[in-house]
Backbone as a ProteinNet text record, in pm:
[ID]
protein_1_A
[PRIMARY]
MRVKQRRKIVCLISSSGGHLEQIKQLKEVMDRYDCFYVVTRTKATEAMKQKKYIVSDLVRTNKFISVMRMAKMMIEQLSIFLKEKPDVIITTGAAVAIPMCIIGKVFKKKVIYIESFARINTPNKTGMLIYKIADLFIIQWEELENYYPKAVYGGWIY
[TERTIARY]
8484.7	8408.1	8460.8	8370.2	8406.5	8393.2	8497.7	8496.6	8452.5	8353.4	8303.5	8399.1	8444.8	8532.4	8449.1	8499.5	8429.1	8457.8	8361.5	8380.7	8480	8558.1	8652.4	8575.6	8634.9	8576.3	8653.1	8579.6	8640.2	8595.6	8692.9	8668.3	8674.4	8566.1	8559.8	8565.1	8674.6	8691.2	8714.7	8641.5	8660.1	8601.8	8642.2	8576.8	8444.2	8366.9	8235.4	8249.7	8138.6	8138.2	8182	8265.5	8308.9	8384.2	8465.2	8539.1	8441.2	8338.5	8238.1	8158	8120.6	8045.3	8126.5	8256.8	8341.4	8348.4	8367	8379.4	8247.5	8137	8006.3	7987.7	8072.7	8064.3	8116.7	8177.5	8236.9	8131.4	8025.1	7912.3	7951.4	8039.8	8083.3	8154.9	8232.9	8302.3	8198.7	8101.4	7998.3	7913.1	7890.3	7811.9	7890.6	8019.6	8103	8158.7	8175.4	8240.4	8152.5	8187.4	8122.2	8190.8	8118	8177	8117.3	8196.9	8148.8	8218.9	8153	8207.5	8263.6	8368	8417.9	8415.7	8334.5	8310.2	8309	8320.9	8310.4	8164.2	8132.8	7993.1	7943.7	7836.8	7758.8	7614.3	7523	7383.2	7371.3	7446.1	7440.3	7493.2	7604.6	7660.4	7574.1	7514.6	7425.2	7302.8	7261.8	7143.6	7175	7301.8	7338.4	7279.7	7226.8	7166.9	7269.2	7380.1	7482	7549.7	7612.5	7686.8	7798.1	7801.8	7899.4	7945.1	8060	8114	8143.2	8099.6	8125.4	8240.2	8343.7	8466.1	8502.1	8597.6	8649.7	8725.7	8737.7	8814.9	8928.4	9023.6	9137.5	9099.3	9109.7	9085.3	9219.8	9262.2	9396.2	9389.2	9414.2	9417.7	9562.5	9631.6	9775.1	9838	9968.6	10035.4	10005.5	10005.5	9979.2	9839.1	9740.5	9601.2	9588.9	9654.1	9648.2	9706.3	9815.9	9876.8	9782.9	9721.5	9627.2	9505.6	9454.3	9339.2	9376.5	9496	9540.2	9552.9	9601.7	9611.6	9472	9377.1	9238.7	9181.1	9205.1	9157	9218.3	9345.5	9415.4	9350.6	9320.5	9258.8	9118.4	9037.9	8902.8	8907.4	8995.6	9000.3	9063.7	9156.9	9212.8	9103.8	9018.4	8906.8	8814.9	8783.2	8698.9	8770.2	8897.7	8976.3	8976.1	8999.7	9004.2	8867.5	8761.6	8626.7	8589	8613.1	8568.8	8668.3	8796.8	8902.5	8896.7	8905.7	8899.3	9022.1	9000.1	9109.3	9170.8	9087.8	9128.3	9071.5	9150.8	9106.2	9110.3	8997.2	8989.6	8951.4	9024.5	8995.1	9009.8	8933.5	8946.1	8998.8	9038	9090.2	8979.7	8996.2	9118	9185.5	9224.1	9306.1	9247	9115.3	9052.7	9102.1	9145.3	9186.6	9328.6	9408.5	9549.8	9565.3	9499.4	9518.4	9479.6	9366.1	9321.8	9419.3	9473.3	9570.2	9698.1	9742.7	9862.2	9834	9720.6	9682.9	9677.1	9616.2	9608	9744.8	9837.9	9973	10042.6	10025.4	10085.3	10035.7	9906.9	9846.8	9853.5	9936.3	9962	9836.5	9749.7	9629.5	9653.7	9575.1	9588.4	9528.5	9599.8	9554	9543.8	9425.9	9401.1	9358	9428.5	9397	9356.3	9246.9	9200.5	9211.2	9303.9	9323.6	9196.9	9163.6	9039.6	9024	8901.3	8865.5	8895.3	8886.1	8909.4	9056.9	9144.6	9287.7	9327.3	9334.6	9364.8	9512.8	9570.4	9709.2	9806.6	9755.4	9844.3	9792.3	9882.8	9841.3	9797.2	9727.2	9695	9787.5	9791.5	9884.8	9857.6	9731	9698.3	9744.9	9718.3	9762	9912	9986.5	10132.6	10181.9	10115.4	10153.7	10116.3	9992	9944.9	10013.1	10057.1	10129.3	10248	10310.1	10429.1	10396	10271.7	10237.5	10130.2	10066.2	9954.2	10001.7	9920.9	9946.5	9901.9	9800	9750	9710.1	9763.2	9734.9	9677.6	9553.9	9482.9	9465	9496.6	9472.4	9360.7	9286.1	9174.8	9209.4	9326.9	9373.5	9517.8	9545.2	9680.2	9782.8	9738	9830	9903.2	9850.3	9912.7	10023.8	10045.1	10150.7	10288.4	10308.4	10437.6	10463.2	10356.6	10369.1	10367.4	10297.7	10280.1	10321.1	10452	10495.9	10453	10429.7	10389	10237	10165.3	10019.1	9960.8	9839.3	9763.1	9659.9	9657.8	9555.6	9428.3	9324.7	9199.6	9088.8	9114.2	9007.9	8913.1	8806	8709.8	8632.3	8608.1	8530.7	8380.3	8341.4	8199.6	8153
7286.3	7191.9	7051.1	6963.1	6826.1	6738.1	6663.2	6573.2	6435.4	6382	6249.5	6143.6	6056.2	5947.7	5833.5	5772.7	5658.3	5535.4	5448.5	5323	5236.4	5161.9	5070.2	4962.3	4919.1	4813.9	4685.1	4577.9	4449.4	4343.6	4273.9	4159.8	4033.8	3957.3	3829.8	3721.4	3649	3550.2	3411.7	3314.5	3176.6	3081.3	2957.6	2854.1	2822.8	2735.5	2703.6	2605.3	2566.5	2468.3	2527.4	2453.8	2494.3	2626.1	2652.4	2779.9	2896.9	2885	2990.9	3004.2	2892.2	2897.5	2967.8	2946.5	3013.2	3163.7	3203.4	3346.5	3419.7	3349.7	3409.7	3438.6	3380.5	3404.2	3541.7	3611.7	3742.5	3852.9	3835.9	3929.3	4070.8	4084	4217.1	4291.5	4220.1	4281.7	4328.7	4244.2	4278.3	4396.9	4409.5	4521.8	4653.1	4642.4	4761.7	4818.1	4732.8	4773.8	4741.8	4800.3	4765.8	4640	4531.5	4402.8	4347.4	4269.5	4191.6	4056.5	3956.6	3821.4	3791.3	3709.3	3646.7	3497.7	3423.1	3282.3	3199	3070.2	2978.3	2940.7	2892.5	2865.1	2733	2744.6	2630.1	2678.3	2588.2	2629.9	2725.2	2697.2	2780.9	2922	2932.8	3066.2	3143.5	3074.8	3143.6	3200.3	3134.2	3178.1	3287.4	3314.6	3416.6	3552.1	3622.2	3754.1	3867.1	3841.5	3943.4	3976.9	4094	4133.3	4031.7	3977.4	3871.6	3870	3810.4	3780.7	3631.4	3563.4	3420.6	3403.4	3332.2	3317.9	3171.1	3150.8	3016.2	2966	2835.6	2773.7	2694.4	2661	2583.4	2436.3	2375.4	2232.4	2169.9	2084.2	2026	1897.6	1910.3	1791.3	1758.8	1855	1840.1	1978.6	1985.6	2113.4	2219.5	2182.7	2281	2340.2	2253.4	2299.6	2385.3	2344.5	2421.2	2560.8	2573	2703.9	2789.4	2729.7	2803.2	2849.7	2763	2799.2	2911.8	2904.1	3008.2	3141.7	3139.9	3263.1	3320.3	3234.1	3279	3339.1	3272.3	3322.8	3459.8	3476.2	3602.4	3716.1	3691.2	3794.3	3828.2	3725.9	3749	3832.1	3793.5	3859.1	3997	4018.2	4152.2	4247.8	4202.3	4283.7	4323.6	4228.6	4255.8	4352.7	4328.8	4415.1	4559.6	4578.8	4714.5	4782.5	4704.9	4760.8	4799.5	4711.9	4732.7	4811	4800.9	4869.5	4841.4	4714	4683.4	4734.3	4768.8	4810.7	4689.6	4588.2	4469.1	4345.8	4239.3	4110.5	4012.2	3949.3	3848.5	3717	3611.6	3481.1	3370.1	3265.5	3141.4	3031.6	3068.8	2974	2924.7	2839.1	2766.5	2830.5	2748	2794.3	2913.5	2927.5	3039.7	3173.6	3177.7	3303	3346.1	3258.2	3289.4	3410.1	3414.1	3530.4	3663.2	3667.9	3793.3	3839.5	3746.7	3783.7	3839	3779.2	3829.4	3967.4	3982.9	4112.5	4217.9	4182.7	4275	4320.3	4229.8	4266.4	4355.9	4326.9	4410.7	4554.7	4570.1	4703.1	4755.6	4689.7	4733.8	4740.4	4642	4630.6	4526.6	4532.5	4438.3	4303.1	4197.6	4061	3990.2	3937.4	3864	3723	3625.6	3485.4	3418.2	3345.6	3268.3	3120.9	3051.2	2909.3	2832.1	2736.8	2661.6	2594.8	2597.7	2530.4	2380.7	2326.3	2183	2145.5	2244.7	2219.5	2229.2	2113.8	2110.1	2086.9	1990.7	1950.6	1980.2	1998.9	2021.9	2138	2214.4	2327.2	2279.9	2368.2	2334.6	2410.8	2372	2431.9	2580.3	2618.5	2759.4	2841	2791.4	2860.7	2879.8	2777.3	2786.4	2891.5	2905.4	3005.5	3146.7	3164.8	3297.4	3344.3	3254.2	3289.7	3382	3359.7	3437.3	3582.1	3611.2	3747.2	3814.9	3739.6	3793.9	3900	4003.7	4104.2	4052.3	3969.3	3906.7	3764.7	3669.4	3528.1	3473.1	3424.8	3379.5	3228.5	3163.5	3019.4	2996.7	2889.2	2857.8	2747.4	2688.7	2583.4	2614	2609.5	2637.1	2539.2	2419.5	2317.3	2363.3	2459	2505.2	2607.6	2650.1	2748.8	2698.4	2566.6	2510.8	2538	2540.8	2563.7	2712.9	2789.9	2932.1	3013	3026.1	3090.6	3237.2	3307.5	3449.1	3466	3354.9	3361.3	3407.8	3457.6	3497.3	3388.4	3339.5	3240.3	3316.6	3294.4	3365.3	3280.7	3151.9	3063	3031.5	2964.2	2919.6	3035.4	3029.2	3132.2	3112.7	2990.7	2958.9	3002.6
12902.6	12824.1	12850.9	12879.8	12912.3	12788.4	12759.2	12644	12691.8	12625.3	12660.8	12606.1	12696.1	12653.2	12597.9	12491.7	12436	12520.5	12522.9	12595.4	12520.3	12594.1	12530.6	12455.3	12345.8	12263.2	12289.5	12317.4	12350.7	12251.1	12195.4	12107.9	12193.5	12194.7	12264.7	12157.6	12151.6	12044.3	12102.8	12046.3	12090.6	11986.9	12000.8	11921.6	11990.7	11932.7	11988.5	12105.1	12160.7	12268.5	12401.6	12471.9	12605.3	12608.1	12506.5	12501	12497	12415.8	12404.6	12534.4	12593.5	12719.4	12827.5	12828.6	12928.1	12903.6	12780.1	12752.3	12777.3	12762.3	12791.5	12940.6	13024.3	13168.5	13208	13116.1	13146.2	13139.3	13212.3	13208.2	13251.2	13349.3	13393.6	13281.6	13203.1	13089.1	12988.4	12959.9	12861.4	12906	13036.6	13087.9	13086.5	13103.9	13120.9	12990	12889.8	12765.2	12644.3	12531.2	12404.6	12352.1	12348.6	12312.3	12184.1	12116.9	12003.9	12006.9	11952.4	11948.1	11810.1	11809.1	11687.5	11719.4	11644.2	11674.8	11546.6	11565.4	11452.4	11432	11314	11276.9	11337.1	11414.2	11461.5	11470.3	11494.1	11512.3	11630.8	11735.6	11855.9	11829	11756	11730.9	11631.6	11536.2	11443.2	11514.7	11622.1	11697	11799.8	11823.6	11923.3	11885.8	11983.7	11961.8	11973.8	12041.7	12060.6	11927.1	11922.9	11802.9	11781.3	11660.7	11635.3	11490.4	11471.5	11338.9	11338.7	11235.3	11223.2	11124.6	11169.5	11090.5	11070.3	10982.9	10957	11078.4	11087.2	11194.7	11131.3	11212.6	11165.5	11162.7	11046.5	11032	11000.8	11088.1	11074.1	10991.8	10862.6	10778.4	10743.4	10687.9	10665.7	10680.4	10684.7	10713.5	10608.8	10481.6	10376.3	10390.5	10407.3	10422.7	10548.5	10655.6	10780.4	10762	10691.1	10665	10579.8	10479.9	10395.3	10475.9	10560.8	10645	10742	10798.8	10891.9	10818.9	10695.2	10616	10589.5	10556.1	10534.3	10662.4	10774.6	10903.6	10933.9	10904.9	10931.2	10850.9	10724.5	10639.2	10689.8	10720.1	10773.5	10901.3	10991.1	11121	11114	11023.1	11004.8	10958.5	10869.6	10822.3	10938.1	11024.1	11140.9	11235	11258.2	11347.5	11298.4	11169.9	11114	11117.6	11106	11111.4	11254.2	11349.7	11488.1	11574.4	11541.9	11617.5	11768.2	11807.3	11950.6	12025.7	12151.7	12239.5	12308.9	12329.3	12402.7	12332.6	12332.5	12279.5	12395.6	12422.4	12528.3	12462.8	12497.7	12439.4	12541.8	12519	12593.5	12500.7	12377.8	12281.2	12190.2	12106.4	12074.1	11952.3	11854.9	11742.4	11668.1	11663.6	11592.9	11647.7	11771.6	11834.8	11799.9	11747.5	11721.7	11628.9	11512.9	11425.3	11491.3	11559.6	11620.6	11728.4	11805	11908.2	11845.1	11737.7	11668	11609.5	11545.5	11488.3	11599.5	11710.8	11823.4	11870.3	11881.3	11926.1	11823.5	11695.1	11589.9	11602	11635.8	11649.9	11793.5	11876.6	12013.8	12101.6	12085.9	12168.4	12277.6	12381.2	12492.4	12454.5	12489.8	12465.8	12600.5	12628.6	12752.6	12714.7	12767.8	12740.1	12870.2	12866.1	12981	12943.3	13008	12977.9	13013.2	12931.6	12943.8	13080.4	13129.5	13254	13244.4	13124.5	13103.5	13118.5	13115	13127.6	13274.2	13339.3	13482.2	13506.1	13436.3	13462	13349.1	13228.3	13114.5	13030.4	12971.9	12887.6	12749.9	12676.9	12538.6	12445.8	12319.7	12223.9	12202.5	12193.4	12173.3	12293.5	12413	12533.4	12537.2	12501.1	12502.8	12403.7	12290.3	12191.2	12237.7	12280.1	12319.7	12447.7	12532.4	12655.9	12625.2	12511	12472.7	12437.7	12400.6	12357	12441.7	12529.8	12607.7	12707.5	12722.8	12826.2	12962.3	12961.2	13082.8	13046.6	13120.8	13097.1	13226.9	13220.9	13339.8	13335.2	13446.4	13457.7	13558.9	13538.5	13627.2	13727.2	13710.3	13800	13841	13969.9	14020.3	13965.1	13930.4	13879.4	13753.1	13681.7	13557.3	13579.5	13703.7	13730.1	13688.5	13689.4	13645.9	13498.3	13417.6	13274.6	13240.2	13320	13293.9	13417.8	13443.7	13568.1	13583.2	13474.5	13483.8	13479.1	13476.7	13470.5	13603.5	13594.3	13712.6	13738.4	13860.8	13897.3	13927.3	13846.4	13862.6	13921	13939.1	13985.8	13872.2	13905.4	13805.9	13748.4	13620.7	13552.4	13574.6	13611.8	13632	13767.5
[MASK]
++++++++++++++++++++++++++++++++++++++++++++++++++++++++++++++++++++++++++++++++++++++++++++++++++++++++++++++++++++++++++++++++++++++++++++++++++++++++++++++

């Protein structure tokens, strides 16, 4: 008797704008796996037809508010994580992805970070943080190898 294996579940998480446009380029991932998005609220994300969860984003006003917002994001995203049970988390950033990546590592899931195409010469803060926990860290520009020596140069996502 042959047991049918379930398809892997992939969480695609990013902020809106360019980060979201980059993650949408992963069409092969979307075709091969069961995927869902975790995104911040904009008119564009509300109009998305793909399976999605709209979550809070980090608004940096002062340190106390930022910590409170991050705690709220962590609770929202933990709820989504427990419901969907992703095997892999893929992100292009930004700060909205930090809680899900941490949750994924706590539950021993794979975390893949793709540094933003807009980052040619310098890393961003989210990338520098997730670099420490990512199972696979991909850069789109060779110039970033100085900042991320264990990263994989993947070339442009576009």
